[in-house]
MIDOSE-1310 file (N, C-alpha, C; in nm, 2 decimals, decimal comma, always signed):
residues 265
xxxx	+0,08/-0,12/+0,00/+0,00/+0,00/+0,00/+0,09/+0,12/+0,00; +0,04/+0,23/-0,07/+0,12/+0,35/-0,08/+0,13/+0,42/+0,05; +0,26/+0,44/+0,09/+0,28/+0,51/+0,22/+0,32/+0,65/+0,21; +0,30/+0,72/+0,09/+0,32/+0,86/+0,08/+0,22/+0,94/+0,17
xxxx	+0,24/+1,07/+0,18/+0,15/+1,15/+0,27/+0,01/+1,12/+0,23; -0,08/+1,13/+0,34/-0,22/+1,09/+0,33/-0,29/+1,17/+0,22; -0,25/+1,29/+0,19/-0,32/+1,37/+0,09/-0,32/+1,30/-0,05; -0,22/+1,22/-0,07/-0,21/+1,16/-0,20/-0,27/+1,02/-0,21
xxxx	-0,32/+0,97/-0,10/-0,39/+0,84/-0,10/-0,52/+0,85/-0,18; -0,54/+0,75/-0,26/-0,67/+0,74/-0,33/-0,75/+0,64/-0,25; -0,88/+0,65/-0,27/-0,97/+0,55/-0,20/-0,94/+0,41/-0,25; -0,90/+0,39/-0,38/-0,86/+0,26/-0,43/-0,76/+0,20/-0,33
xxxx	-0,66/+0,28/-0,29/-0,55/+0,22/-0,20/-0,61/+0,19/-0,07; -0,72/+0,25/-0,03/-0,77/+0,23/+0,11/-0,86/+0,11/+0,11; -0,92/+0,07/-0,01/-1,03/-0,02/+0,00/-1,00/-0,17/-0,04; -0,90/-0,19/-0,12/-0,88/-0,32/-0,18/-0,85/-0,42/-0,06
xxxx	-0,94/-0,51/-0,04/-0,93/-0,60/+0,08/-0,80/-0,69/+0,07; -0,75/-0,72/-0,04/-0,64/-0,81/-0,05/-0,51/-0,74/+0,00; -0,52/-0,61/+0,03/-0,40/-0,54/+0,08/-0,41/-0,52/+0,23; -0,51/-0,58/+0,30/-0,52/-0,56/+0,44/-0,40/-0,62/+0,51
xxxx	-0,35/-0,73/+0,47/-0,23/-0,79/+0,53/-0,20/-0,93/+0,47; -0,09/-0,99/+0,52/-0,05/-1,12/+0,47/-0,16/-1,22/+0,48; -0,18/-1,31/+0,38/-0,28/-1,41/+0,38/-0,25/-1,51/+0,49; -0,12/-1,52/+0,53/-0,08/-1,62/+0,63/-0,13/-1,59/+0,77
xxxx	-0,17/-1,46/+0,79/-0,22/-1,42/+0,92/-0,36/-1,47/+0,95; -0,38/-1,52/+1,07/-0,52/-1,57/+1,10/-0,62/-1,46/+1,10; -0,73/-1,48/+1,03/-0,84/-1,38/+1,02/-0,97/-1,45/+1,01; -0,99/-1,56/+1,09/-1,11/-1,63/+1,09/-1,11/-1,76/+1,02
xxxx	-1,22/-1,83/+1,02/-1,23/-1,96/+0,96/-1,25/-1,96/+0,81; -1,16/-2,02/+0,74/-1,18/-2,04/+0,59/-1,20/-1,90/+0,52; -1,11/-1,81/+0,55/-1,13/-1,67/+0,50/-1,11/-1,66/+0,35; -1,19/-1,57/+0,29/-1,19/-1,55/+0,15/-1,18/-1,40/+0,13
xxxx	-1,09/-1,35/+0,04/-1,08/-1,21/+0,00/-1,17/-1,19/-0,11; -1,26/-1,10/-0,10/-1,36/-1,06/-0,20/-1,32/-0,92/-0,26; -1,25/-0,92/-0,37/-1,19/-0,80/-0,42/-1,27/-0,73/-0,52; -1,28/-0,60/-0,51/-1,34/-0,52/-0,62/-1,24/-0,41/-0,65
xxxx	-1,27/-0,33/-0,76/-1,16/-0,25/-0,80/-1,13/-0,12/-0,71; -1,22/-0,09/-0,62/-1,19/+0,01/-0,52/-1,19/+0,15/-0,58; -1,24/+0,17/-0,70/-1,25/+0,30/-0,76/-1,38/+0,33/-0,84; -1,45/+0,23/-0,88/-1,57/+0,25/-0,95/-1,69/+0,28/-0,86
xxxx	-1,80/+0,32/-0,91/-1,92/+0,34/-0,83/-1,96/+0,20/-0,76; -2,02/+0,21/-0,64/-2,06/+0,10/-0,57/-2,15/+0,01/-0,66; -2,25/+0,07/-0,72/-2,34/-0,01/-0,80/-2,27/-0,08/-0,92; -2,17/-0,03/-0,97/-2,10/-0,09/-1,09/-2,02/-0,21/-1,05
xxxx	-1,97/-0,22/-0,93/-1,89/-0,33/-0,88/-1,97/-0,43/-0,80; -2,10/-0,40/-0,77/-2,17/-0,48/-0,67/-2,19/-0,62/-0,72; -2,20/-0,65/-0,85/-2,22/-0,79/-0,90/-2,11/-0,88/-0,85; -1,99/-0,83/-0,83/-1,88/-0,91/-0,78/-1,91/-0,96/-0,64
xxxx	-1,96/-0,87/-0,56/-1,99/-0,91/-0,42/-2,11/-1,01/-0,42; -2,21/-0,99/-0,50/-2,32/-1,08/-0,50/-2,27/-1,22/-0,55; -2,18/-1,22/-0,65/-2,13/-1,35/-0,69/-2,06/-1,43/-0,57; -1,98/-1,35/-0,50/-1,91/-1,42/-0,38/-2,01/-1,47/-0,28
xxxx	-2,11/-1,39/-0,25/-2,21/-1,43/-0,15/-2,28/-1,55/-0,20; -2,32/-1,55/-0,33/-2,38/-1,67/-0,38/-2,30/-1,79/-0,37; -2,17/-1,78/-0,40/-2,07/-1,89/-0,40/-2,06/-1,95/-0,26; -2,04/-1,87/-0,16/-1,99/-1,92/-0,03/-2,10/-1,91/+0,08
xxxx	-2,21/-1,84/+0,06/-2,31/-1,81/+0,16/-2,45/-1,86/+0,13; -2,46/-1,97/+0,06/-2,59/-2,02/+0,02/-2,59/-2,17/+0,05; -2,71/-2,23/+0,05/-2,72/-2,37/+0,08/-2,69/-2,40/+0,22; -2,59/-2,50/+0,24/-2,55/-2,53/+0,38/-2,44/-2,45/+0,43
xxxx	-2,39/-2,36/+0,35/-2,28/-2,27/+0,39/-2,32/-2,14/+0,45; -2,25/-2,10/+0,56/-2,28/-1,98/+0,63/-2,15/-1,89/+0,63; -2,17/-1,76/+0,63/-2,06/-1,67/+0,63/-2,07/-1,56/+0,74; -1,96/-1,51/+0,78/-1,96/-1,38/+0,85/-1,87/-1,29/+0,76
xxxx	-1,88/-1,16/+0,77/-1,82/-1,07/+0,68/-1,74/-0,97/+0,77; -1,61/-0,94/+0,72/-1,53/-0,83/+0,77/-1,51/-0,73/+0,66; -1,55/-0,60/+0,69/-1,54/-0,50/+0,58/-1,46/-0,38/+0,64; -1,40/-0,31/+0,54/-1,32/-0,19/+0,58/-1,36/-0,07/+0,50
xxxx	-1,38/+0,04/+0,56/-1,41/+0,17/+0,49/-1,52/+0,16/+0,40; -1,50/+0,18/+0,26/-1,61/+0,17/+0,17/-1,67/+0,03/+0,15; -1,60/-0,07/+0,21/-1,66/-0,20/+0,21/-1,79/-0,20/+0,29; -1,80/-0,11/+0,39/-1,92/-0,09/+0,46/-2,04/-0,05/+0,37
xxxx	-2,01/+0,05/+0,29/-2,10/+0,10/+0,19/-2,14/-0,01/+0,09; -2,04/-0,09/+0,05/-2,07/-0,20/-0,05/-2,16/-0,31/+0,01; -2,13/-0,36/+0,13/-2,21/-0,46/+0,18/-2,35/-0,41/+0,23; -2,36/-0,29/+0,27/-2,48/-0,23/+0,31/-2,57/-0,22/+0,19
xxxx	-2,52/-0,17/+0,08/-2,59/-0,16/-0,05/-2,64/-0,29/-0,10; -2,55/-0,39/-0,08/-2,59/-0,53/-0,13/-2,71/-0,58/-0,05; -2,70/-0,57/+0,08/-2,81/-0,63/+0,16/-2,94/-0,55/+0,14; -2,93/-0,42/+0,13/-3,05/-0,34/+0,12/-3,12/-0,36/-0,01
xxxx	-3,05/-0,38/-0,12/-3,10/-0,39/-0,25/-3,12/-0,53/-0,30; -3,05/-0,62/-0,25/-3,05/-0,76/-0,31/-3,07/-0,87/-0,20; -3,07/-0,83/-0,07/-3,08/-0,92/+0,04/-3,21/-1,00/+0,05; -3,31/-0,95/-0,02/-3,44/-1,01/-0,03/-3,47/-1,08/-0,16
xxxx	-3,37/-1,09/-0,24/-3,39/-1,15/-0,38/-3,37/-1,30/-0,37; -3,42/-1,37/-0,47/-3,40/-1,52/-0,48/-3,27/-1,55/-0,54; -3,19/-1,64/-0,47/-3,06/-1,68/-0,51/-3,05/-1,83/-0,53; -2,98/-1,87/-0,63/-2,96/-2,01/-0,65/-2,85/-2,06/-0,55
xxxx	-2,87/-2,17/-0,49/-2,77/-2,23/-0,41/-2,65/-2,28/-0,49; -2,53/-2,24/-0,45/-2,41/-2,27/-0,53/-2,32/-2,37/-0,46; -2,22/-2,41/-0,54/-2,14/-2,53/-0,50/-2,00/-2,48/-0,44; -1,98/-2,35/-0,41/-1,87/-2,30/-0,35/-1,74/-2,33/-0,42
xxxx	-1,74/-2,35/-0,55/-1,62/-2,37/-0,63/-1,62/-2,27/-0,74; -1,56/-2,15/-0,72/-1,57/-2,04/-0,82/-1,48/-2,07/-0,94; -1,52/-2,03/-1,05/-1,44/-2,04/-1,17/-1,35/-1,91/-1,18; -1,28/-1,90/-1,29/-1,18/-1,78/-1,31/-1,25/-1,65/-1,30
xxxx	-1,38/-1,64/-1,33/-1,46/-1,52/-1,32/-1,52/-1,50/-1,18; -1,49/-1,59/-1,09/-1,54/-1,57/-0,96/-1,69/-1,61/-0,94; -1,74/-1,70/-1,03/-1,88/-1,74/-1,02/-1,88/-1,89/-1,00; -1,98/-1,94/-0,92/-1,99/-2,08/-0,89/-2,11/-2,14/-0,96
xxxx	-2,11/-2,27/-0,98/-2,22/-2,34/-1,04/-2,33/-2,37/-0,94; -2,44/-2,40/-0,99/-2,56/-2,44/-0,90/-2,53/-2,57/-0,84; -2,57/-2,58/-0,71/-2,55/-2,71/-0,64/-2,65/-2,81/-0,67; -2,78/-2,78/-0,66/-2,89/-2,87/-0,69/-3,01/-2,81/-0,76
xxxx	-2,99/-2,69/-0,80/-3,10/-2,62/-0,88/-3,21/-2,56/-0,79; -3,19/-2,57/-0,66/-3,29/-2,51/-0,57/-3,25/-2,37/-0,53; -3,34/-2,29/-0,48/-3,31/-2,15/-0,45/-3,34/-2,12/-0,30; -3,30/-2,00/-0,26/-3,33/-1,95/-0,13/-3,34/-1,80/-0,14
xxxx	-3,39/-1,73/-0,03/-3,40/-1,59/-0,03/-3,28/-1,53/+0,04; -3,21/-1,45/-0,03/-3,09/-1,38/+0,03/-2,98/-1,48/+0,06; -2,89/-1,44/+0,16/-2,77/-1,52/+0,19/-2,77/-1,56/+0,34; -2,69/-1,66/+0,37/-2,67/-1,71/+0,50/-2,56/-1,63/+0,57
xxxx	-2,59/-1,53/+0,64/-2,49/-1,44/+0,70/-2,52/-1,43/+0,85; -2,41/-1,45/+0,93/-2,42/-1,44/+1,07/-2,41/-1,30/+1,12; -2,31/-1,22/+1,08/-2,29/-1,08/+1,12/-2,19/-1,02/+1,03; -2,18/-0,89/+1,04/-2,08/-0,81/+0,96/-2,00/-0,73/+1,06
xxxx	-1,87/-0,74/+1,06/-1,78/-0,66/+1,14/-1,72/-0,55/+1,05; -1,73/-0,42/+1,09/-1,69/-0,31/+1,00/-1,58/-0,23/+1,07; -1,46/-0,23/+1,01/-1,35/-0,14/+1,05/-1,36/-0,01/+0,98; -1,38/+0,10/+1,06/-1,38/+0,23/+1,00/-1,48/+0,24/+0,89
xxxx	-1,60/+0,21/+0,91/-1,71/+0,21/+0,81/-1,73/+0,35/+0,75; -1,74/+0,35/+0,62/-1,77/+0,47/+0,54/-1,91/+0,47/+0,49; -2,00/+0,40/+0,55/-2,14/+0,39/+0,51/-2,21/+0,53/+0,51; -2,16/+0,62/+0,60/-2,21/+0,75/+0,61/-2,13/+0,86/+0,54
xxxx	-2,03/+0,81/+0,46/-1,95/+0,90/+0,38/-1,84/+0,97/+0,46; -1,76/+1,05/+0,39/-1,65/+1,12/+0,45/-1,64/+1,27/+0,40; -1,62/+1,36/+0,49/-1,61/+1,50/+0,45/-1,49/+1,52/+0,36; -1,39/+1,43/+0,36/-1,28/+1,44/+0,27/-1,32/+1,44/+0,12
xxxx	-1,43/+1,36/+0,09/-1,49/+1,36/-0,04/-1,57/+1,49/-0,06; -1,63/+1,54/+0,04/-1,71/+1,66/+0,03/-1,63/+1,78/-0,02; -1,51/+1,80/+0,04/-1,43/+1,92/+0,02/-1,32/+1,89/-0,09; -1,31/+1,77/-0,14/-1,22/+1,75/-0,24/-1,08/+1,72/-0,20
xxxx	-1,06/+1,68/-0,07/-0,93/+1,65/-0,02/-0,88/+1,51/-0,08; -0,97/+1,43/-0,12/-0,93/+1,31/-0,20/-0,94/+1,36/-0,34; -0,82/+1,41/-0,39/-0,82/+1,48/-0,52/-0,81/+1,38/-0,63; -0,92/+1,31/-0,66/-0,93/+1,22/-0,77/-1,06/+1,23/-0,83
xxxx	-1,07/+1,19/-0,96/-1,20/+1,19/-1,03/-1,27/+1,05/-1,02; -1,22/+0,96/-0,94/-1,27/+0,83/-0,94/-1,42/+0,83/-0,89; -1,50/+0,75/-0,96/-1,64/+0,75/-0,92/-1,67/+0,72/-0,77; -1,59/+0,63/-0,71/-1,61/+0,59/-0,58/-1,60/+0,71/-0,48
xxxx	-1,51/+0,80/-0,51/-1,49/+0,92/-0,43/-1,62/+1,01/-0,43; -1,69/+1,01/-0,55/-1,82/+1,08/-0,56/-1,92/+1,01/-0,47; -1,92/+0,87/-0,47/-2,02/+0,80/-0,39/-1,99/+0,83/-0,24; -1,87/+0,86/-0,20/-1,83/+0,88/-0,06/-1,86/+1,02/-0,01
xxxx	-1,92/+1,10/-0,09/-1,97/+1,23/-0,03/-2,07/+1,20/+0,07; -2,08/+1,27/+0,18/-2,16/+1,23/+0,30/-2,31/+1,22/+0,26; -2,36/+1,32/+0,19/-2,50/+1,32/+0,15/-2,53/+1,21/+0,05; -2,44/+1,19/-0,04/-2,45/+1,08/-0,14/-2,45/+0,94/-0,08
xxxx	-2,35/+0,92/+0,00/-2,34/+0,79/+0,07/-2,47/+0,76/+0,15; -2,52/+0,86/+0,22/-2,63/+0,83/+0,31/-2,76/+0,82/+0,23; -2,77/+0,86/+0,11/-2,89/+0,85/+0,02/-2,88/+0,73/-0,08; -2,76/+0,66/-0,08/-2,74/+0,56/-0,18/-2,83/+0,44/-0,16
xxxx	-2,87/+0,41/-0,04/-2,96/+0,30/-0,01/-3,02/+0,31/+0,12; -3,11/+0,23/+0,16/-3,17/+0,23/+0,29/-3,08/+0,16/+0,39; -3,01/+0,24/+0,47/-2,91/+0,18/+0,57/-2,97/+0,10/+0,68; -3,10/+0,12/+0,70/-3,17/+0,04/+0,80/-3,21/-0,10/+0,75
xxxx	-3,20/-0,12/+0,62/-3,25/-0,25/+0,56/-3,13/-0,34/+0,55; -3,09/-0,40/+0,67/-2,98/-0,49/+0,67/-3,03/-0,64/+0,67; -3,16/-0,66/+0,65/-3,22/-0,80/+0,65/-3,19/-0,86/+0,78; -3,20/-0,78/+0,89/-3,18/-0,83/+1,03/-3,04/-0,88/+1,06
xxxx	-2,94/-0,85/+0,97/-2,80/-0,88/+0,99/-2,74/-0,77/+1,07; -2,67/-0,80/+1,18/-2,61/-0,70/+1,27/-2,48/-0,65/+1,20; -2,46/-0,52/+1,20/-2,34/-0,46/+1,17/-2,27/-0,41/+1,29; -2,15/-0,48/+1,32/-2,07/-0,44/+1,44/-1,97/-0,34/+1,40
xxxx	-1,98/-0,22/+1,45/-1,90/-0,10/+1,41/-1,78/-0,09/+1,50; -1,66/-0,07/+1,44/-1,54/-0,05/+1,51/-1,48/+0,08/+1,47; -1,48/+0,18/+1,56/-1,45/+0,32/+1,53/-1,31/+0,36/+1,58; -1,22/+0,40/+1,49/-1,09/+0,45/+1,53/-1,09/+0,60/+1,55
xxxx	-0,99/+0,64/+1,63/-0,99/+0,79/+1,66/-0,85/+0,85/+1,66; -0,75/+0,78/+1,60/-0,62/+0,84/+1,60/-0,60/+0,92/+1,47; -0,68/+1,03/+1,47/-0,68/+1,12/+1,36/-0,62/+1,25/+1,39; -0,53/+1,30/+1,30/-0,46/+1,43/+1,32/-0,46/+1,51/+1,19
xxxx	-0,43/+1,45/+1,08/-0,40/+1,52/+0,95/-0,52/+1,60/+0,91; -0,64/+1,55/+0,92/-0,76/+1,62/+0,87/-0,85/+1,66/+0,98; -0,80/+1,69/+1,09/-0,89/+1,73/+1,21/-0,98/+1,85/+1,18; -0,93/+1,94/+1,10/-1,01/+2,06/+1,07/-1,12/+2,03/+0,97
xxxx	-1,12/+1,92/+0,90/-1,22/+1,89/+0,80/-1,32/+1,78/+0,85; -1,27/+1,68/+0,92/-1,35/+1,57/+0,97/-1,41/+1,61/+1,11; -1,54/+1,61/+1,12/-1,60/+1,66/+1,25/-1,59/+1,56/+1,36; -1,57/+1,61/+1,48/-1,56/+1,52/+1,60/-1,43/+1,43/+1,59
xxxx	-1,44/+1,31/+1,65/-1,33/+1,22/+1,65/-1,32/+1,15/+1,51; -1,20/+1,12/+1,46/-1,18/+1,06/+1,33/-1,06/+0,98/+1,33; -1,04/+0,90/+1,23/-0,92/+0,81/+1,21/-0,83/+0,85/+1,10; -0,84/+0,98/+1,06/-0,77/+1,04/+0,95/-0,83/+1,03/+0,81
xxxx	-0,94/+0,95/+0,81/-1,01/+0,93/+0,68/-1,16/+0,94/+0,70; -1,22/+0,89/+0,81/-1,36/+0,89/+0,83/-1,39/+0,93/+0,97; -1,50/+1,00/+0,99/-1,53/+1,05/+1,13/-1,63/+0,96/+1,20; -1,64/+0,98/+1,33/-1,73/+0,89/+1,41/-1,87/+0,88/+1,36
xxxx	-1,93/+0,99/+1,30/-2,07/+0,98/+1,26/-2,09/+0,87/+1,16; -1,98/+0,83/+1,08/-1,99/+0,72/+0,99/-1,94/+0,59/+1,05; -1,83/+0,59/+1,11/-1,77/+0,47/+1,17/-1,86/+0,42/+1,28; -1,94/+0,51/+1,34/-2,03/+0,47/+1,45/-2,17/+0,44/+1,40
xxxx	-2,20/+0,44/+1,27/-2,33/+0,41/+1,22/-2,44/+0,50/+1,26; -2,41/+0,63/+1,27/-2,51/+0,73/+1,31/-2,60/+0,76/+1,20; -2,73/+0,75/+1,22/-2,83/+0,77/+1,12/-2,85/+0,92/+1,08; -2,91/+0,95/+0,97/-2,94/+1,09/+0,93/-2,90/+1,11/+0,79
xxxx	-2,93/+1,23/+0,74/-2,90/+1,26/+0,60/-2,77/+1,32/+0,58; -2,70/+1,36/+0,68/-2,57/+1,42/+0,68/-2,49/+1,39/+0,80; -2,36/+1,42/+0,80/-2,28/+1,38/+0,91/-2,29/+1,48/+1,03; -2,24/+1,44/+1,15/-2,24/+1,53/+1,26/-2,11/+1,51/+1,34
xxxx	-2,10/+1,58/+1,45/-1,98/+1,58/+1,53/-2,00/+1,49/+1,65; -1,92/+1,38/+1,66/-1,93/+1,29/+1,78/-1,79/+1,25/+1,83; -1,78/+1,23/+1,96/-1,65/+1,22/+2,02/-1,65/+1,11/+2,13; -1,53/+1,09/+2,19/-1,52/+1,01/+2,30/-1,57/+1,08/+2,43
xxxx	-1,60/+1,00/+2,53/-1,65/+1,07/+2,65/-1,56/+1,17/+2,72; -1,43/+1,16/+2,69/-1,33/+1,25/+2,75/-1,33/+1,39/+2,68; -1,40/+1,40/+2,57/-1,40/+1,52/+2,49/-1,52/+1,61/+2,53; -1,50/+1,73/+2,58/-1,61/+1,81/+2,63/-1,67/+1,89/+2,52
xxxx	-1,62/+1,89/+2,39/-1,66/+1,98/+2,29/-1,76/+1,93/+2,19; -1,80/+1,80/+2,20/-1,90/+1,75/+2,11/-1,97/+1,63/+2,18; -2,08/+1,59/+2,13/-2,16/+1,48/+2,19/-2,09/+1,34/+2,18; -2,11/+1,26/+2,28/-2,04/+1,13/+2,28/-2,11/+1,03/+2,18
xxxx	-2,02/+0,96/+2,12/-2,07/+0,84/+2,04/-2,09/+0,73/+2,15; -2,21/+0,67/+2,16/-2,23/+0,57/+2,26/-2,19/+0,43/+2,21; -2,16/+0,34/+2,30/-2,14/+0,20/+2,26/-2,28/+0,14/+2,25; -2,28/+0,02/+2,18/-2,40/-0,05/+2,16/-2,50/+0,02/+2,06
xxxx	-2,62/+0,00/+2,08/-2,73/+0,05/+1,99/-2,80/+0,17/+2,05; -2,76/+0,21/+2,17/-2,83/+0,33/+2,23/-2,81/+0,46/+2,16; -2,91/+0,55/+2,17/-2,89/+0,68/+2,11/-2,77/+0,75/+2,16; -2,71/+0,83/+2,08/-2,59/+0,90/+2,12/-2,62/+1,02/+2,21
xxxx	-2,53/+1,07/+2,28/-2,55/+1,19/+2,36/-2,61/+1,30/+2,26; -2,71/+1,37/+2,31/-2,78/+1,46/+2,22/-2,90/+1,40/+2,15; -2,91/+1,27/+2,16/-3,03/+1,20/+2,11/-3,03/+1,14/+1,97; -2,92/+1,16/+1,89/-2,92/+1,10/+1,76/-2,92/+0,95/+1,77
xxxx	-2,99/+0,89/+1,67/-3,00/+0,74/+1,67/-2,89/+0,68/+1,57; -2,87/+0,56/+1,60/-2,79/+0,48/+1,50/-2,89/+0,41/+1,40; -2,84/+0,37/+1,29/-2,92/+0,29/+1,20/-2,96/+0,16/+1,26; -3,07/+0,11/+1,22/-3,12/-0,02/+1,27/-3,01/-0,13/+1,25
xxxx	-3,00/-0,22/+1,34/-2,91/-0,33/+1,34/-2,76/-0,29/+1,32; -2,73/-0,17/+1,37/-2,60/-0,12/+1,38/-2,56/-0,10/+1,53; -2,45/-0,15/+1,57/-2,41/-0,14/+1,71/-2,26/-0,11/+1,72; -2,22/-0,01/+1,80/-2,08/+0,02/+1,82/-2,02/-0,08/+1,91
xxxx	-1,94/-0,17/+1,86/-1,88/-0,27/+1,94/-1,74/-0,22/+1,99; -1,68/-0,13/+1,93/-1,55/-0,08/+1,97/-1,54/+0,07/+1,94; -1,52/+0,15/+2,05/-1,49/+0,29/+2,03/-1,35/+0,32/+2,08; -1,27/+0,39/+2,01/-1,13/+0,41/+2,03/-1,11/+0,52/+2,14
xxxx	-1,14/+0,49/+2,26/-1,13/+0,59/+2,37/-0,99/+0,64/+2,39; -0,89/+0,56/+2,36/-0,75/+0,59/+2,38/-0,69/+0,66/+2,26; -0,76/+0,67/+2,16/-0,72/+0,73/+2,03/-0,59/+0,67/+1,98; -0,60/+0,53/+1,97/-0,48/+0,45/+1,93/-0,48/+0,40/+1,79
xxxx	-0,59/+0,40/+1,72/-0,61/+0,33/+1,59/-0,65/+0,43/+1,48; -0,57/+0,42/+1,37/-0,60/+0,50/+1,26/-0,67/+0,42/+1,15; -0,69/+0,47/+1,03/-0,77/+0,41/+0,93/-0,69/+0,30/+0,85; -0,56/+0,30/+0,85/-0,48/+0,24/+0,75/-0,43/+0,10/+0,79
xxxx	-0,43/+0,01/+0,70/-0,39/-0,13/+0,72/-0,24/-0,14/+0,71; -0,17/-0,05/+0,64/-0,03/-0,06/+0,62/+0,02/-0,19/+0,57; -0,06/-0,26/+0,50/-0,03/-0,39/+0,44/+0,00/-0,50/+0,54; -0,04/-0,47/+0,67/-0,01/-0,57/+0,78/-0,12/-0,57/+0,88
xxxx	-0,24/-0,56/+0,84/-0,36/-0,57/+0,93/-0,34/-0,47/+1,05; -0,30/-0,35/+1,02/-0,27/-0,25/+1,12/-0,40/-0,16/+1,14; -0,38/-0,06/+1,22/-0,49/+0,04/+1,25/-0,61/-0,03/+1,31; -0,73/+0,03/+1,28/-0,85/-0,02/+1,34/-0,88/-0,16/+1,28
xxxx	-0,83/-0,19/+1,17/-0,84/-0,33/+1,11/-0,79/-0,43/+1,20; -0,69/-0,40/+1,28/-0,63/-0,50/+1,37/-0,73/-0,54/+1,48; -0,81/-0,45/+1,52/-0,91/-0,48/+1,62/-1,02/-0,57/+1,57; -1,06/-0,54/+1,44/-1,16/-0,63/+1,38/-1,11/-0,77/+1,35
xxxx	-0,98/-0,77/+1,31/-0,92/-0,91/+1,28/-0,92/-0,99/+1,41; -0,88/-0,93/+1,52/-0,88/-1,00/+1,65/-1,02/-1,05/+1,69; -1,12/-0,96/+1,67/-1,25/-1,00/+1,71/-1,30/-1,11/+1,62; -1,27/-1,11/+1,49/-1,32/-1,22/+1,40/-1,25/-1,35/+1,45
xxxx	-1,12/-1,35/+1,47/-1,05/-1,47/+1,52/-1,11/-1,53/+1,64; -1,15/-1,44/+1,73/-1,20/-1,48/+1,86/-1,35/-1,52/+1,86; -1,43/-1,47/+1,76/-1,57/-1,49/+1,77/-1,63/-1,57/+1,65; -1,55/-1,59/+1,55/-1,61/-1,66/+1,43/-1,59/-1,81/+1,46
x	-1,70/-1,88/+1,45/-1,70/-2,03/+1,48/-1,76/-2,10/+1,36
């Protein structure tokens, strides 16, 4: 992953899941990397995600999902728009195009998913896209504008699948742009799954200058709600974790990886 100053990072560099860290590192049971190009509109790459879910999460097979940054937007979009669709049960043997054959010709509604763990979720967008600090013309950057991301799909429609949110707070570079606590790329209003049509300012309990992001599903200080089936499982009270994997499961991704290893059965 590019380690140049953060201003030159593109969202493509932040999102490609195969760059999270070495495949040899434990990250749950029978892990699969589901890669998309990290630069196109969410809608244009979504078929790749649906193919993977069909392959590995239908029939007798069950999945849990770990997502990072715009991966939150991607899986949320998938469940909201296609989670109630009829899917053929697949044989879990993908071809070179990432598609699997039918297992027995029978179908089911949606996919077999246990839960979704989200590291630094960008489902609520980022102000870096709003003001052009991510200086690219890539379509995904346009999707990540706060009002666009929040209007892209119904974030409450998770098909009763829980989104466990892990919010990092080791942000310094863009503190004047990102409201409240942030991890240098996304603010707590997004990483904490706070509902609404635009972002707000949310912080750790030690900060006196904005409302607290609460743990769990409870309303935040000031009364703002989280999206349905979204719960804050980790809030970075010590401001120790930033957004970036650094090619070695680092930052807030490290907390999600540990949680998956400990809780995926």
